[in-house]
N, C-alpha and C positions, 0 to 999 in steps of 0.2 A: 568284767563278765567275758562271757566269748563273744566271736563276732556273731552278729544279729542275721536270721532268718530273715530278709527285707519280707515286710508284708507288700504285698501288688499297689499300687497306685489304685484309688477306687474306680477308676473308668474300666480299670481290667483285670478286676478282680475277679474270682471265678464264683460265679452265681450258684446258690443252690439249683440241684437239677442240672446242673453243666457239667457233665460227668466226664466229657473229653477233657475240657480245659481244669479241672480239677486234676483227672490223672497223670497230663502234662506236668503240670506243677509239683504233684507229687514227686514223679518220678526225675524231677530234677534236682529237685530240694536234696541239700547234704542229711543225714540221720545226725542232725544234734536237736537236744532234747531240751529247748528253749521255748516254747511253745505251754501255754496256757489253756485250756479248754474249759469254756464255760458253759454248760449242757443243759437246758431247759425244758420242762413239758409246757404246753400252752393253757387248756382250759383250768381256769382255777389258780394259775399261777402268773401267766402273762397278761392273760384276759381275766376279768371276775367270773363270767359264765361258759358253757360251753357255747364252739361257735357255731353251731347250727340252729341255736336261738334267737340270733341277731337279725338271721335274714328269712333261712332256710323254713324253719316253722314257724313264721307269723304267716309267710307266702301263702303256704297251706292251709293256714287256719288250724295251727295245732297246738294248744295249752301245753309248754315244755315240761311241765310236772308230770302231766298224763302221759307225754308221749316216752321219758324216761321209765315212768312206773310199767308201762308198757312193754319198757323194751327188759325190763328186768324181770316180770310176769312170761313171759314167753321166752326167754332164754333157761328157765329152770322149768318149765313146764316141757319145751321141745329137749331139754339139756344139750343146748346150743352155745357157741362160745358168744358171750354179749355184745362183742365190736361188731362180728358180723352180724348178729341179729339187729342191730341200731341200723346196720347198712343197708340190709334187705326191708326192714320197716320204712327206713327214709324212702326207697321207692315205691314200695307197696302203697304210704297214703299219700305221695305225691299222685301215683296213678291212679286211685279214687278220688282225688279233687281235679283230675285232667291235667296236672300240670307234670313236664318233660322235666328230667334231671338233665342238664346238657353241662357240658364241661365248662364252657364259656360264661353259664349264669351261676354257677358254682365262684368262680374263680371271681366275678364280680360282687358276690353276695358279701367276699372276703373285707371290700372297703366300708362295709358296716360294721365290724367287728370293733369292739371298744376292747379298750386296753387299761392296766391297772395305772395308777399316777407314775410319770415319768418315764415310763416305757421308752416312748420311741426317741428317748435322748440318751437310755441309759448305755447302750452300746458305744458311743463315743465316749459318754464320761469314764466307762470302765477302761475302753482304749487306751484313752489320755492317761490315766490312773497309771496303769501298768507302765507304758512308755517314758511316763516321767520318774516313778519308781525303781524303774530298772535301768534307766539311761538308753534305751533304743533296744537293750540287748535282749530283750525278751519279746514276742508277739502275745496277742491274745487271738482266738477265735470263738466264736458264738455256733452252737447247735441248738439244733431244736428236733427231739423225738418226742411224736405227740401219736396219740391213739384216734385223734381227731383229722379230718379230711386235707390232704394236701392242695387238693384242687383250692378251697377257702384261702387256706394260708396263703397260697400264692398272691389270692388278691387282696392281701392284706399291707398298710403301708410300710410294715417292719420284714417283710419276706427279703429284701436284699441285704440286710445286717447278717445272716446266717450264712456261715460258711458251707454249710450243709445243711438239709432238712429231710429228716426219716420219718414219715408220716400214711397213714392209712390213705389207700387211691382206689379210686373204681377203673376199669373197664368199659369206656363206653361204647364200643364197636361188639360187644359179645352178645349175641342172643336177641339181639333188639330190647337191651334193658339197661342199665348200669349193674354191671357185675364185680363183684371185689375184686382188686387187682392187686393190692398188698392191705395186709390186717396187722397192724400192731398192736399188740396186747401188752397189758403189764408186766409179764416177764418177758416177753418178745423184747422187749424194749433192750434187755441188757444186750442182747449183740449186737446192738450199734454202737454199744459202749465199749467193747472190746474191737469194734471197726475203728471207732476214732482212736481208740489205743495203739493200734497198730497199723493204721492210714490205709487200712483198706473199706475205701469208702464207697466201691462199685460192688453193690448188693447181688451183679451177678458173680462175683469172685467170692471163693470159699475163703473163712475165716478160722478153717481149722488147723492147716499147719502151726507145726511149734516156731517160734518167733523170740529169739534172746531177749530180754526185759531190754538193753543196752541198744537193741536195733530198734525198740518201739518208738515212732514218732513223738508220742503224747503219753509219758509215765501217768498212771492212775491217779498217783501222789499230784498230779499239776492239773487235775480236772476239781471242776466244783458242778455238784448235781443239782436243781433246782425244782423242786415240786411240791406239789398243795395235801398230798395225804396219802392215805393206803395206798392205791392205786401205786404209787410211784417207789413203796417200799421194797421191792425186789432190785431198781436202778439205784437205789440209794444205798440198799444193803452190797450190792456189790462192790459199789464207788467207796466205800468206805470199809471193806473188809480188805481191799488193795492199796488202803493207804490214801484213797481220796476223803472229799468233803460233801458233806449234803448240808443243804441248807432248805429247812419248811416254812412254806410262806402261806399266808392267809389272805385272800381280799377284806376289805373294810366293813362289806355288807353281811361277812359268814364272823363265826366266834373263832378261837385260835386253840380250841378245845384237843383236835385231832393232832394241832403241830406239836402242842405241850405233850401230849402223849408220845409222839416219836422222839420227842428230846428227850423224856423222861427214861424211855428204855434202851438210850444208845443210839437209834436210828438217825438221829442229823447232829449236825455241831452246834447248829444255832436253827432259831426258827424267828422270823419276824414278819410285821404285815407286810403285805405285798405293795410295799408304795418304795418306785425306784428312783423317788428322786433325790439329789444329791444331800447328803446330810442326815437322810434317812437313817433308823437302825438299820433296815435292810444293806444300804449302803457300806454302813461302816463296819460291819460286820462279816459283809463280802471283801473290804480292802483286808482288813484284819488277815483272813487266809490268804488273800492275794500277797499280801507281807511276809506270810511264813511259806508260801510256795516259793517267791523270791527269793528268801533266806537260804533257804534249801538247793537250790538252783546253785546258787552262792557257792554254797560250804563244798558241794558235788564237785561243782568246775575247779575249785581251788584243790581240792584233792589228787584231780585228774592232771594236776599238775607238777604231782609229787614223785 
């Protein structure tokens, strides 16, 4: 295989949100298409529940089911975007209880978020597999695209495992109350797939300019998207329509009906329980797709030598 783009040592790896470091690293890297991107949803995919249900909602004494039911009702009544509605209701309900929403508090709440089995060791497990199967010629990056709150994600034990994190955020200095800074909806998630594809990960830069396929650092056919349900359909569709792959997962506490339906209509390549431990169905099926991607990279590189 071609010479690898070496992955930085862990101590110097560009952290999620460290835009300057990533931009510098991207500009210095040669245009070699030998990177695999694993892209994840968060709620219901890496974590069994919505992240707000672990600490935020208990802190203000709200029943999660009642909260999300009110979000759905209010968004329909006001014809409002559901994601903006939940961010608004978080503030409103906290204010009613006399609880401030501070950035540092949300980050601290990330420590209470639980994960599906094996998640914390998954990233190293997959990186080791790719290194072993490719002889070190191919690297893997993990990305997170979530409608949840980046502030909470920052406080989790897995935050530093991601090459980049795209998630909803608050302005905390706006009008003396938290105000949505970035809202990532089901459909707007697809923008970030193209950012990963084109290597334009600074959200202040446009991705609308034409870029030849051969110049894109991570082709879609070297992406695997992981999601848990209907809210991930736009991202799954875009990934698969561009020859990439998608896997639907379901936490053990939930049934697999939605994932089976996504599989039956061709939205995903595989589905499996959200068990990220070595040897699980999810692990084996992910490795099958990785092997296919590695073979395709090798075939393309061999053709390039002719």
